[in-house]
FINUDREN-469150 format. One record per residue (C-alpha): chain; z, y, x. Coordinates in nm, 4 decimals, decimal comma, always signed. Layout:
<A; <Z; Y; X>>
...
//
This chain:
<A; <+0,0129; -0,0161; +0,0250>>
<A; <-0,0435; +0,3469; +0,1198>>
<A; <+0,2583; +0,5591; +0,1667>>
<A; <+0,2853; +0,9455; +0,2146>>
<A; <+0,4585; +1,1222; +0,5262>>
<A; <+0,6643; +1,3264; +0,3126>>
<A; <+0,9697; +1,1722; +0,1688>>
<A; <+1,3226; +1,2173; +0,0594>>
<A; <+1,6128; +0,9876; +0,0390>>
<A; <+1,9872; +1,0338; -0,0457>>
<A; <+2,2666; +0,7412; -0,0673>>
<A; <+2,6446; +0,7967; -0,0932>>
<A; <+2,8876; +0,4917; +0,0011>>
<A; <+3,2250; +0,4784; -0,0755>>
<A; <+3,4729; +0,2486; +0,0120>>
<A; <+3,8533; +0,3478; -0,0682>>
<A; <+3,9474; +0,6604; +0,1010>>
<A; <+3,6186; +0,6418; +0,3028>>
<A; <+3,2703; +0,7847; +0,1758>>
<A; <+2,9526; +0,7654; +0,4059>>
<A; <+2,6567; +1,0095; +0,2850>>
<A; <+2,3084; +0,9606; +0,4456>>
<A; <+2,0098; +1,2464; +0,3709>>
<A; <+1,6754; +1,2027; +0,5160>>
<A; <+1,3836; +1,3853; +0,4325>>
<A; <+1,0141; +1,3872; +0,6382>>
<A; <+0,7045; +1,5926; +0,6692>>
<A; <+0,4018; +1,5020; +0,8766>>
<A; <+0,3692; +1,4164; +1,2060>>
<A; <+0,1407; +1,2546; +1,4420>>
<A; <+0,3876; +0,9610; +1,5542>>
<A; <+0,7374; +0,9079; +1,4635>>
<A; <+0,9772; +1,1746; +1,5797>>
<A; <+1,3674; +1,1224; +1,4253>>
<A; <+1,5976; +1,3625; +1,4254>>
<A; <+1,9859; +1,2638; +1,3410>>
<A; <+2,2642; +1,5117; +1,2879>>
<A; <+2,5889; +1,2928; +1,2289>>
<A; <+2,9647; +1,3163; +1,3261>>
<A; <+3,0569; +1,2400; +1,6866>>
<A; <+3,2734; +0,9836; +1,5926>>
<A; <+2,9587; +0,7887; +1,5038>>
<A; <+2,7239; +0,8801; +1,7823>>
<A; <+2,7817; +0,5273; +1,9428>>
<A; <+2,6060; +0,3975; +1,6203>>
<A; <+2,2666; +0,6267; +1,6963>>
<A; <+2,0774; +0,3214; +1,8730>>
<A; <+2,1429; +0,0816; +1,5821>>
<A; <+2,0195; +0,3964; +1,3045>>
<A; <+1,6705; +0,4523; +1,4914>>
<A; <+1,6533; +0,0619; +1,5157>>
<A; <+1,7033; +0,0449; +1,1581>>
<A; <+1,5012; +0,3552; +1,0743>>
<A; <+1,1806; +0,2193; +1,2540>>
<A; <+1,1916; -0,1216; +1,0278>>
<A; <+1,1486; +0,1335; +0,7238>>
<A; <+0,9145; +0,4209; +0,9092>>
<A; <+0,6039; +0,4040; +1,1192>>
<A; <+0,5150; +0,7494; +1,1155>>
<A; <+0,6683; +1,0947; +1,0690>>
<A; <+0,8971; +1,3800; +1,1632>>
<A; <+1,2032; +1,2621; +1,0086>>
<A; <+1,5575; +1,4692; +0,9923>>
<A; <+1,8434; +1,2233; +0,8860>>
<A; <+2,1522; +1,4065; +0,7769>>
<A; <+2,5158; +1,1592; +0,7992>>
<A; <+2,8357; +1,2776; +0,6843>>
<A; <+3,1812; +1,1021; +0,6776>>
<A; <+3,4735; +1,1671; +0,4624>>
<A; <+3,8114; +0,9461; +0,5459>>
<A; <+4,0738; +1,0998; +0,2976>>
<A; <+4,3439; +0,8073; +0,4018>>
<A; <+4,6868; +0,9962; +0,5543>>
<A; <+4,6514; +0,7308; +0,8445>>
<A; <+4,3777; +0,9208; +1,0069>>
<A; <+4,5957; +1,0780; +1,2985>>
<A; <+4,8944; +0,9385; +1,4801>>
<A; <+5,2053; +1,1500; +1,6891>>
<A; <+5,2425; +1,0163; +2,0610>>
<A; <+5,5398; +1,0992; +2,2438>>
<A; <+5,4668; +1,0923; +2,6130>>
<A; <+5,8523; +1,0233; +2,7401>>
<A; <+5,7394; +0,9922; +3,0879>>
<A; <+5,6041; +1,3570; +3,0982>>
<A; <+5,8923; +1,4692; +2,8992>>
<A; <+6,1583; +1,3371; +3,1425>>
<A; <+5,9443; +1,4802; +3,4540>>
<A; <+5,9700; +1,8143; +3,2304>>
<A; <+6,3388; +1,7932; +3,2093>>
<A; <+6,3666; +1,6609; +3,5513>>
<A; <+6,2419; +1,9480; +3,7131>>
<A; <+6,4083; +2,1727; +3,4965>>
<A; <+6,7544; +2,0304; +3,5765>>
<A; <+6,6565; +2,0893; +3,9478>>
<A; <+6,5654; +2,4324; +3,8571>>
<A; <+6,9138; +2,5290; +3,7303>>
<A; <+7,0549; +2,3894; +4,0004>>
<A; <+6,8424; +2,5331; +4,2907>>
<A; <+6,9142; +2,8919; +4,1201>>
<A; <+7,2276; +2,8582; +3,9809>>
<A; <+7,1320; +2,9042; +3,6269>>
<A; <+7,2358; +2,7474; +3,2996>>
<A; <+7,0245; +2,4438; +3,1613>>
<A; <+6,9573; +2,5711; +2,8114>>
<A; <+6,6508; +2,3820; +2,7206>>
<A; <+6,7027; +2,1999; +2,4033>>
<A; <+6,4846; +1,9166; +2,2532>>
<A; <+6,2950; +2,1467; +2,0406>>
<A; <+6,2097; +2,3550; +2,3300>>
<A; <+6,1008; +2,0784; +2,5159>>
<A; <+5,8998; +1,9149; +2,2654>>
<A; <+5,6862; +2,2079; +2,2435>>
<A; <+5,5602; +2,1748; +2,6216>>
<A; <+5,1867; +2,0511; +2,6459>>
<A; <+5,1245; +1,6885; +2,5963>>
<A; <+5,4586; +1,5858; +2,5413>>
<A; <+5,3947; +1,5219; +2,1789>>
<A; <+5,0468; +1,4604; +2,0708>>
<A; <+4,8541; +1,4383; +1,7504>>
<A; <+4,6050; +1,1365; +1,8217>>
<A; <+4,2930; +1,0275; +1,5702>>
<A; <+4,3636; +0,6590; +1,4834>>
<A; <+4,0334; +0,5027; +1,6079>>
<A; <+3,8666; +0,3114; +1,2989>>
<A; <+3,7567; -0,0376; +1,3191>>
<A; <+3,3762; -0,0137; +1,4028>>
<A; <+3,2503; -0,3243; +1,2380>>
<A; <+3,4198; -0,2152; +0,9155>>
<A; <+3,2820; +0,1417; +0,9838>>
<A; <+2,8866; +0,0249; +1,0557>>
<A; <+2,8962; -0,2083; +0,7945>>
<A; <+2,9749; +0,1374; +0,5715>>
<A; <+2,7231; +0,3211; +0,7831>>
<A; <+2,4584; +0,0280; +0,7484>>
<A; <+2,4836; +0,0192; +0,3767>>
<A; <+2,4193; +0,4215; +0,3489>>
<A; <+2,1749; +0,4280; +0,5960>>
<A; <+1,9733; +0,1146; +0,4099>>
<A; <+2,0536; +0,2661; +0,0690>>
<A; <+1,8889; +0,6290; +0,1776>>
<A; <+1,5646; +0,4696; +0,3547>>
<A; <+1,4877; +0,2496; +0,0001>>
<A; <+1,4910; +0,5671; -0,1937>>
<A; <+1,3304; +0,7693; +0,0746>>
<A; <+1,0165; +0,4831; +0,1024>>
<A; <+0,9645; +0,4500; -0,2763>>
<A; <+0,9455; +0,8732; -0,2899>>
<A; <+0,6591; +0,8087; -0,0036>>
<A; <+0,4886; +0,4828; -0,1672>>
<A; <+0,4689; +0,7520; -0,5165>>
<A; <+0,3141; +0,9719; -0,3515>>
<A; <+0,1276; +0,7455; -0,1093>>
<A; <-0,0490; +0,6282; -0,4796>>
<A; <-0,1366; +0,9709; -0,5853>>
<A; <-0,3280; +1,0209; -0,2270>>
<A; <-0,5179; +0,6786; -0,2812>>
<A; <-0,6320; +0,7873; -0,6066>>
<A; <-0,7394; +1,1530; -0,4526>>
<A; <-0,9007; +1,0205; -0,1474>>
<A; <-1,1117; +0,7442; -0,3769>>
<A; <-1,2576; +0,9669; -0,6088>>
<A; <-1,3420; +1,2091; -0,2887>>
<A; <-1,4826; +0,9244; -0,1461>>
<A; <-1,6858; +0,8912; -0,4536>>
<A; <-1,8163; +1,2109; -0,4324>>
<A; <-1,9249; +1,1948; -0,0584>>
<A; <-2,1230; +0,8934; -0,1820>>
<A; <-2,2957; +1,0934; -0,4405>>
<A; <-2,4326; +1,3211; -0,1670>>
<A; <-2,4888; +1,0644; +0,1102>>
<A; <-2,7661; +0,8689; -0,1965>>
<A; <-2,9303; +1,2047; -0,2374>>
<A; <-2,9742; +1,2816; +0,1115>>
<A; <-3,1307; +0,8813; +0,1399>>
<A; <-3,3411; +0,9447; -0,1934>>
<A; <-3,4879; +1,3102; -0,0893>>
<A; <-3,5558; +1,2121; +0,3089>>
<A; <-3,8788; +0,9974; +0,1933>>
<A; <-4,0319; +1,2679; -0,0435>>
<A; <-3,9475; +1,5454; +0,2387>>
<A; <-4,2179; +1,3347; +0,4602>>
<A; <-4,4504; +1,2853; +0,1901>>
<A; <-4,4567; +1,6754; +0,0945>>
<A; <-4,4931; +1,7815; +0,4553>>
<A; <-4,7874; +1,5012; +0,4914>>
<A; <-4,9588; +1,7129; +0,1999>>
<A; <-4,8897; +2,0369; +0,2942>>
<A; <-5,0004; +1,9519; +0,6845>>
<A; <-5,3402; +1,7907; +0,5012>>
<A; <-5,3676; +2,1089; +0,2718>>
<A; <-5,3806; +2,2974; +0,5752>>
<A; <-5,6181; +2,1231; +0,7918>>
<A; <-5,8716; +2,1288; +0,4959>>
<A; <-5,8508; +2,5045; +0,4735>>
<A; <-5,9096; +2,5391; +0,8872>>
<A; <-6,1536; +2,2864; +0,9093>>
<A; <-6,3026; +2,3156; +0,5695>>
<A; <-6,6375; +2,1892; +0,7253>>
<A; <-6,5205; +1,9292; +0,9503>>
<A; <-6,3959; +1,5912; +0,8655>>
<A; <-6,0525; +1,5062; +0,8711>>
<A; <-5,9155; +1,2747; +1,1557>>
<A; <-5,6868; +1,0936; +0,9093>>
<A; <-5,5418; +0,9140; +1,2425>>
<A; <-5,4550; +1,2305; +1,3860>>
<A; <-5,2406; +1,3347; +1,0604>>
<A; <-5,1142; +1,0496; +1,0531>>
<A; <-4,9674; +1,0446; +1,3875>>
<A; <-4,8102; +1,4232; +1,3586>>
<A; <-4,6762; +1,2861; +1,0100>>
<A; <-4,5104; +1,0096; +1,2203>>
<A; <-4,3526; +1,2541; +1,4607>>
<A; <-4,1964; +1,5122; +1,2558>>
<A; <-4,0554; +1,1591; +1,0252>>
<A; <-3,9304; +1,0654; +1,3600>>
<A; <-3,7254; +1,4114; +1,4179>>
<A; <-3,5825; +1,4455; +1,0747>>
<A; <-3,5157; +1,0861; +1,0269>>
<A; <-3,1496; +1,0336; +0,9280>>
<A; <-3,1492; +0,6421; +0,8157>>
<A; <-2,8884; +0,5639; +1,1003>>
<A; <-2,6482; +0,8412; +0,9934>>
<A; <-2,6955; +0,7409; +0,6559>>
<A; <-2,6053; +0,3996; +0,7351>>
<A; <-2,2731; +0,4314; +0,9405>>
<A; <-2,1918; +0,7053; +0,6865>>
<A; <-2,2148; +0,4479; +0,3880>>
<A; <-2,0300; +0,1918; +0,6437>>
<A; <-1,7542; +0,4564; +0,7138>>
<A; <-1,6454; +0,5283; +0,3356>>
<A; <-1,6668; +0,1358; +0,2397>>
<A; <-1,4258; +0,0979; +0,5431>>
<A; <-1,1839; +0,4115; +0,4366>>
<A; <-1,2275; +0,2697; +0,0811>>
<A; <-1,0839; -0,0839; +0,1678>>
<A; <-0,7910; +0,0357; +0,4115>>
<A; <-0,7030; +0,2396; +0,0856>>
<A; <-0,6868; -0,0821; -0,1329>>
<A; <-0,5664; -0,3261; +0,1169>>
<A; <-0,3730; -0,1938; +0,3887>>
<A; <-0,0634; -0,0190; +0,4838>>
<A; <+0,0215; +0,2338; +0,8070>>
<A; <-0,3723; +0,3475; +0,7957>>
<A; <-0,2697; +0,7016; +0,8702>>
<A; <-0,4231; +0,6760; +1,2214>>
<A; <-0,7244; +0,4587; +1,2047>>
<A; <-0,8229; +0,6803; +0,8793>>
<A; <-0,8008; +1,0089; +1,0537>>
<A; <-1,0565; +0,8364; +1,3474>>
<A; <-1,2849; +0,7102; +1,0851>>
<A; <-1,3143; +1,0667; +0,9057>>
<A; <-1,3862; +1,1809; +1,2524>>
<A; <-1,6576; +1,0055; +1,2846>>
<A; <-1,7735; +1,0550; +0,9385>>
<A; <-1,8223; +1,4143; +1,0272>>
<A; <-2,0077; +1,3824; +1,3256>>
<A; <-2,2520; +1,1916; +1,1358>>
<A; <-2,2576; +1,4617; +0,8547>>
<A; <-2,2925; +1,7385; +1,1575>>
<A; <-2,6222; +1,5100; +1,2886>>
<A; <-2,7547; +1,5027; +0,9146>>
<A; <-2,7582; +1,8824; +0,8871>>
<A; <-2,9129; +1,9619; +1,2210>>
<A; <-3,1807; +1,7335; +1,1776>>
<A; <-3,2264; +1,8761; +0,8253>>
<A; <-3,4949; +2,1467; +0,7453>>
<A; <-3,4856; +2,0914; +0,3796>>
<A; <-3,2901; +2,3237; +0,1970>>
<A; <-3,1748; +2,0671; -0,0866>>
<A; <-3,0850; +1,8451; +0,1980>>
<A; <-2,9023; +2,1440; +0,3944>>
<A; <-2,7029; +2,2339; +0,1135>>
<A; <-2,5910; +1,8424; +0,0094>>
<A; <-2,5052; +1,8005; +0,3998>>
<A; <-2,2979; +2,0982; +0,3979>>
<A; <-2,1070; +2,0099; +0,0758>>
<A; <-2,0595; +1,6363; +0,2503>>
<A; <-1,9235; +1,8204; +0,5301>>
<A; <-1,6671; +1,9965; +0,3031>>
<A; <-1,5752; +1,7019; +0,0976>>
<A; <-1,5136; +1,4882; +0,4126>>
<A; <-1,3040; +1,8165; +0,5476>>
<A; <-1,0817; +1,7647; +0,1956>>
<A; <-1,0629; +1,3374; +0,2989>>
<A; <-0,9518; +1,4244; +0,6153>>
<A; <-0,6577; +1,6885; +0,5175>>
<A; <-0,5542; +1,4453; +0,2709>>
<A; <-0,5616; +1,1616; +0,5210>>
<A; <-0,2906; +1,3732; +0,7419>>
<A; <-0,0548; +1,2979; +0,4583>>
<A; <-0,0795; +0,8994; +0,5141>>
<A; <+0,1642; +0,7271; +0,7202>>
//
């Protein structure tokens, strides 16, 4: 199935007093470019998150936003550094003795000394934290892919309609080309008769001139290749997945063939249809830029 490169997904997972929220959105990009913004305590899982995202996404600039809330009361603990407090007290007593000062340090004052009492954040169980995070990421990815698929279906229908229009222009050029040669032969014959009214026409000479002209304006190969490219694009849209880069290459080739047809044409009608063909191919290519 065809997927768009623009999408959005969001998932919120709660477990007890903990809540994990993942939001992701994407725009067009030649390759997969992932940017993740999350709390520092989750940085350990960045590699695992990226690997998980790659199983859902092939191309696009993807921004991922992760928030984590822990409302439980046991998120921090108070640590008492007995050794450091003893060091402080030892040197305070030494100073009082050396300088004949009164030792007036109370427990409340000692507790405020640096690093004596420290608030520490409790470490989460990494396995349980990853289970919660993985569930939220997968949920967001599934919704994200759904939006890409829906948009991709709209792109597919639009592209198929545009390909039908291209075929109409190609068919006109194919039908018109033999008529141009026939008209040239008729004009050439009339001109020669006008100039050489008393002289017998050399049919072989006229045939040779017509052949040279027909060779110069012949676009049979370009038409065959254009039909093949349009057919290949249609087949890819109907059956394949992750074909954005492939279709972009095919669109470039189609544009090259249309340019050749336009450069060879000296017929106004063919030129007009070749211009419409180039315009249609450019529209196709713009839409292809949105396909994963």
